[in-house]
SEKOLTI-284003 format. One record per residue: residue in one letter; x, y, z of N, C-alpha, C, CB in turn. Coordinates in steps of 0.02 Angstrom, whole numbers, padded with zeros to 5 digits, always signed. Atoms other than C-alpha are relative to their C-alpha. Glycine has a CB too. Layout:
# residues N
AXYZXYZXYZXYZ ...
# end
This chain:
# residues 161
X-00045-00002+00057-01258+02106+01747-00040+00020-00062+00036-00069-00010 X+00037-00022+00059-01312+02199+01593+00021-00039-00062+00011+00075-00011 X-00010+00038+00063-01316+02134+01416+00071+00008-00027-00049+00023-00052 X-00067-00013+00027-01151+02214+01365+00053-00044+00035+00019+00074+00008 X-00047+00041-00038-01055+02123+01504-00008-00074-00018-00010+00010+00076 X+00012+00070+00018-01137+01956+01463+00025-00015-00071-00075-00017+00004 X-00025+00009+00069-01094+01981+01279+00076-00006+00000-00022+00059-00044 X-00073+00003-00004-00910+02014+01321+00022-00067+00028+00027+00058+00044 X-00018+00065-00029-00904+01858+01430-00012-00057-00050-00040-00012+00065 X+00015+00051+00050-00985+01754+01293+00054-00001-00055-00070+00011-00031 X-00052-00005+00051-00858+01819+01166+00065-00028+00027+00009+00073-00022 X-00061+00026-00031-00714+01781+01287-00003-00077+00004+00010+00030+00070 X+00008+00073-00004-00781+01604+01317+00008-00032-00068-00068-00019+00031 X-00006+00026+00069-00796+01577+01130+00071+00001-00025-00044+00040-00047 X-00070-00005+00020-00619+01636+01099+00042-00054+00035+00029+00070+00015 X-00037+00051-00038-00551+01523+01237-00015-00070-00028-00018+00002+00075 X+00020+00065+00029-00648+01376+01165+00034-00010-00067-00076-00005-00007 X-00032+00005+00066-00580+01413+00992+00075-00012+00006-00012+00064-00040 X-00072+00011-00012-00401+01425+01057+00014-00071+00024+00027+00051+00050 X-00009+00069-00025-00420+01260+01150-00008-00050-00057-00050-00015+00057 X+00010+00046+00057-00488+01175+00995+00059+00003-00047-00064+00018-00038 X-00058-00008+00045-00345+01245+00891+00061-00034+00030+00015+00075-00012 X-00056+00033-00033-00216+01185+01019-00007-00076-00002+00005+00024+00073 X+00011+00072+00003-00294+01012+01024+00013-00026-00071-00071-00018+00023 X-00010+00020+00070-00294+01004+00835+00074+00001-00017-00038+00047-00048 X-00072-00004+00014-00111+01059+00826+00037-00057+00034+00028+00068+00024 X-00033+00055-00036-00062+00929+00957-00016-00067-00034-00023-00002+00073 X+00019+00063+00033-00157+00794+00862+00035-00009-00067-00076-00002-00009 X-00034+00006+00064-00073+00833+00697+00071-00023+00009-00002+00067-00038 X-00068+00026-00004+00086+00739+00667+00048+00048-00034+00004-00069-00032 X-00050-00040+00034+00244+00831+00625+00025-00039-00061+00059+00017+00049 X-00026+00031+00061+00329+00795+00459+00047-00057+00017+00036+00052-00044 X-00048+00052-00021+00464+00695+00548-00037-00062+00026+00048+00026+00053 X+00039+00056-00025+00333+00589+00635-00034-00037-00058-00053+00024+00050 X+00029+00032+00059+00247+00557+00467+00051-00046-00034-00025+00054-00050 X-00053+00041+00032+00411+00496+00393+00015-00062+00040+00064+00042-00008 X-00016+00056-00043+00447+00385+00542-00056-00053-00003+00010+00023+00072 X+00057+00045+00003+00272+00310+00539-00002-00036-00067-00066+00038+00012 X+00000+00031+00066+00281+00280+00351+00055-00052-00005+00009+00054-00054 X-00056+00046+00003+00451+00198+00368-00014-00064+00039+00063+00034+00028 X+00017+00058-00041+00391+00082+00506-00051-00044-00037-00029+00022+00068 X+00051+00038+00036+00238+00030+00406+00028-00030-00064-00060+00045-00017 X-00030+00025+00062+00338+00012+00245+00041-00062+00014+00044+00054-00032 X-00041+00058-00017+00460-00107+00329-00044-00061+00016+00046+00016+00059 X+00043+00056-00019+00323-00214+00406-00038-00028-00060-00049+00022+00054 X+00040+00022+00057+00218-00221+00248+00043-00030-00056-00042+00057-00027 X-00043+00029+00052+00362-00251+00127+00026-00068+00021+00059+00048-00016 X-00019+00067-00025+00421-00396+00237-00057-00049-00010+00020+00003+00074 X+00058+00043+00009+00245-00466+00231-00010-00018-00074-00063+00033+00028 X+00005+00013+00072+00240-00448+00041+00051-00053-00020+00012+00066-00040 X-00052+00048+00017+00405-00542+00027-00019-00070+00025+00067+00021+00030 X+00020+00065-00029+00341-00681+00141-00054-00033-00044-00026+00009+00072 X+00055+00028+00041+00184-00703+00035+00025-00021-00069-00057+00051-00008 X-00020+00015+00068+00268-00695-00135+00055-00054-00004+00026+00063-00033 X-00049+00054+00001+00409-00814-00086-00033-00069-00004+00044+00005+00063 X+00036+00063+00002+00276-00949-00078-00023-00018-00071-00060+00002+00046 X+00022+00013+00069+00229-00931-00263+00046-00052-00034+00000+00065-00041 X-00042+00050+00032+00384-01026-00327-00005-00070+00031+00072+00023+00003 X+00009+00065-00031+00348-01165-00203-00059-00038-00030-00011+00008+00075 X+00059+00030+00029+00180-01197-00285+00004-00004-00076-00062+00038+00020 X-00008-00002+00072+00230-01153-00463+00074+00002-00016-00037+00061-00031 X-00071+00000+00016+00409-01208-00499+00013+00037-00066+00028-00072-00003 X-00017-00039+00060+00494-01097-00627-00007+00074+00010-00042-00022-00057 X+00006-00072-00015+00445-00931-00549+00065+00023+00033-00060+00014+00045 X-00059-00031-00030+00590-00817-00504-00023+00054+00048+00048+00029-00054 X+00017-00049-00051+00573-00718-00344+00053+00056-00001-00005-00032+00071 X-00047-00055-00006+00651-00545-00330-00026+00051+00050+00013+00033-00068 X+00017-00055-00045+00654-00410-00198+00000+00064-00040+00049+00003+00061 X+00005-00064+00035+00599-00240-00262+00012+00056+00050-00071+00007-00034 X-00012-00058-00041+00667-00080-00188+00027+00057-00043+00049-00016+00059 X-00024-00057+00037+00705+00094-00246-00055+00050-00012+00030-00021-00066 X+00048-00053+00014+00606+00234-00328-00070-00025-00015+00024+00041-00058 X+00066+00028+00011+00463+00116-00373-00034-00019+00065+00004-00061-00045 X+00027+00020-00064+00441+00067-00192+00038-00059+00028-00074-00017-00006 X-00031+00058-00032+00483-00080-00079-00050-00056+00003+00026+00018+00071 X+00044+00058+00000+00412-00253-00095+00034-00059-00033-00066+00016-00034 X-00028+00059+00033+00436-00405-00204-00039-00014-00064-00003-00062+00047 X+00031+00020+00063+00396-00484-00372+00019-00072-00014+00022+00047-00058 X-00014+00067+00025+00386-00656-00449-00017+00001-00075-00041-00056+00038 X+00014+00000+00072+00398-00685-00636+00022-00067-00030+00036+00058-00035 X-00014+00063+00034+00408-00827-00759-00013+00010-00075-00043-00058+00028 X+00008+00002+00073+00433-00847-00947-00012-00072-00020+00062+00030-00037 X+00015+00067+00026+00353-00998-01030+00002+00002-00076-00070-00025+00025 X-00001+00006+00073+00373-01058-01207-00054-00050-00019+00071-00023-00025 X+00055+00043+00022+00221-01131-01292+00012-00016-00073-00070+00034+00011 X-00008+00023+00069+00246-01234-01449-00065-00031-00023+00059-00052-00007 X+00064+00023+00025+00090-01260-01550+00001+00002-00076-00058+00042+00029 X-00001+00006+00074+00088-01322-01732+00060+00036-00030-00065+00029-00029 X-00062-00030+00026+00267-01266-01757+00008+00074+00014+00003-00011-00074 X-00004-00071-00018+00232-01093-01688+00023+00008+00072-00069+00034-00009 X-00025-00014-00068+00325-01025-01539-00035+00062+00028+00077+00011-00001 X+00031-00056-00034+00237-00913-01415+00031+00006+00069-00077-00009+00005 X-00025-00013-00067+00317-00835-01262-00058+00023+00044+00057+00054+00000 X+00052-00018-00048+00200-00825-01113+00032+00026+00063-00046-00061+00016 X-00032-00033-00057+00252-00703-00979-00051+00009+00056+00029+00069-00022 X+00043-00009-00058+00179-00702-00804+00040+00035+00055-00028-00069+00026 X-00036-00038-00052+00223-00584-00662-00050+00030+00049+00044+00056-00031 X+00037-00038-00051+00156-00515-00499+00051+00042+00037-00039-00048+00049 X-00043-00046-00037+00233-00364-00414-00043+00040+00048+00039+00047-00049 X+00034-00039-00051+00175-00287-00251+00052+00044+00036-00037-00046+00051 X-00047-00046-00032+00259-00133-00177-00036+00050+00043+00042+00036-00053 X+00023-00057-00039+00237-00002-00045+00037+00061-00028+00015-00009+00078 X-00029-00058+00034+00265+00165-00131+00040+00043+00048-00055+00041-00033 X-00039-00045-00043+00394+00290-00065-00042+00054+00033+00057+00033-00041 X+00034-00053-00037+00344+00423+00059-00007+00064-00042+00037+00015+00065 X+00011-00064+00034+00268+00581-00013-00021+00052+00051-00054-00007-00057 X+00018-00050-00050+00270+00735+00098-00063+00039-00017+00057+00049+00008 X+00061-00036+00018+00124+00809+00001-00062-00040+00018+00000+00015-00075 X+00060+00041-00008+00006+00661+00024-00009-00028+00070+00002-00055-00049 X+00004+00031-00065+00047+00583+00194-00043-00062+00000-00027+00050+00051 X+00037+00063+00004-00018+00412+00143+00049-00058-00005-00047+00001-00061 X-00035+00062+00015+00040+00232+00138-00038-00029-00059+00003-00050+00063 X+00032+00024+00061+00007+00163-00036+00029-00067-00020+00009+00051-00057 X-00017+00067+00025+00008-00018-00091-00015-00001-00074-00039-00057+00038 X+00009+00003+00072+00033-00042-00277+00008-00073-00022+00052+00047-00037 X-00004+00069+00024+00001-00208-00364-00013-00005-00074-00049-00043+00038 X+00008+00013+00071+00022-00266-00543+00007-00075-00010+00053+00040-00044 X-00005+00072+00014-00007-00440-00611-00017-00013-00073-00046-00040+00046 X+00009+00022+00069+00004-00522-00782+00003-00076-00001+00054+00032-00048 X+00000+00072+00008-00039-00701-00825-00001-00015-00075-00060-00035+00037 X-00006+00020+00070+00017-00770-00994-00013+00059-00047-00050-00057-00016 X+00001-00061+00041+00041-00597-01072-00062+00042+00008+00008-00019-00072 X+00062-00037-00008-00126-00534-01010-00001+00032+00070-00062-00047-00009 X+00003-00034-00064-00136-00401-00876-00065-00018+00036+00005+00077-00009 X+00060+00017-00037-00255-00459-00741-00019+00053+00051+00009-00067+00035 X+00017-00058-00040-00242-00311-00625+00059+00048+00005-00022-00021+00070 X-00047-00054-00013-00154-00146-00594-00036+00045+00050+00022+00039-00068 X+00040-00031-00053-00214-00080-00428+00043+00040+00049-00038-00052+00039 X-00030-00037-00055-00173+00044-00292-00051+00001+00057+00019+00072-00023 X+00041-00007-00060-00238+00049-00114+00039+00043+00047-00018-00070+00032 X-00035-00043-00045-00195+00185+00008-00044+00021+00058+00027+00062-00036 X+00034-00029-00058-00240+00256+00178+00044+00056+00026-00013-00054+00055 X-00038-00056-00028-00191+00417+00263+00039-00024+00061-00048+00058+00020 X-00046+00025-00051-00047+00395+00383-00028-00005+00071+00059+00043+00002 X+00022+00009-00070-00127+00432+00551-00054-00054+00008-00026+00066+00026 X+00056+00046-00005-00273+00316+00510+00014-00069-00031-00059+00030-00034 X-00016+00063+00035-00180+00167+00432-00020-00060+00042+00075-00003-00015 X+00018+00064-00029-00252-00004+00470+00044-00052-00033-00078-00017-00010 X-00048+00047+00029-00107-00124+00443-00033-00066-00019+00058-00012+00049 X+00037+00062+00015-00226-00272+00448-00035+00003-00067-00051-00013+00055 X+00033-00007+00065-00321-00204+00299+00050-00006-00057-00037+00068-00004 X-00051+00008+00051-00160-00190+00200+00019-00074-00008+00063+00042+00018 X-00017+00071+00003-00117-00371+00244-00055-00040-00035+00012-00028+00071 X+00055+00034+00034-00290-00428+00189+00001+00013-00076-00068+00023+00029 X-00005-00016+00072-00268-00338+00022+00057-00039-00032+00011+00076-00010 X-00058+00037+00027-00096-00415-00004-00019-00074-00009+00062+00006+00047 X+00022+00070+00004-00167-00588+00034-00047-00010-00059-00035-00021+00065 X+00050+00008+00053-00314-00563-00083+00031+00006-00069-00055+00053+00008 X-00030-00009+00066-00207-00501-00228+00046-00058-00018+00039+00066-00001 X-00044+00058+00013-00080-00643-00211-00043-00061-00015+00047-00013+00060 X+00043+00058+00012-00219-00773-00199-00035+00005-00068-00053-00005+00056 X+00032-00010+00066-00308-00699-00351+00049-00017-00056-00025+00072-00008 X-00051+00016+00050-00147-00708-00451+00011-00075-00005+00066+00037+00016 X-00014+00071+00000-00112-00887-00398-00058-00039-00031+00012-00025+00072 X+00059+00035+00028-00289-00942-00442-00004+00009-00076-00065+00025+00034 X+00005-00013+00072-00288-00859-00613+00059-00033-00037-00001+00076-00013 X-00056+00034+00032-00114-00927-00652-00013-00075-00004+00066+00014+00037 X+00015+00071-00002-00166-01103-00601-00053-00018-00053-00024-00021+00069 X+00053+00013+00049-00322-01091-00710+00026+00005-00071-00057+00049+00010 X-00026-00010+00068-00222-01032-00861+00052-00052-00019+00031+00070-00006 X-00054+00048+00014-00087-01166-00846-00026-00068-00018+00046-00006+00059 
# end
């Protein structure tokens, strides 16, 4: 076999290898409909978990109002409370709130995003986002973040009260 024949065979093998890699990559990529379905499944599971965690805040701190959050801001829950502080004849309103949501699906980004905001006695303590790309989402990591953010809020509220 001369060099020209070996070169043609090498080029053919390379093309076949490239086509196989392209086919595997295309099969591995999720379709847009699969992205939506996966996001919806994760959103439901995580927003239920958020509600479960935040429903416990009023049990430990009476006076907090629990609310379910859904719509264009995302799906999740919030707890808030207004306190009145009287000091030397002066009235001060002290507002506290925690809100955790899973943001709506974005076809451009293909991510699951957890958004969290918290305020204790009129002072913002955090405004955070955490996200992961859809095919690689670790639901356990999202649950750990939710736990950590709720616990941080509870600790800071308890310290301020």
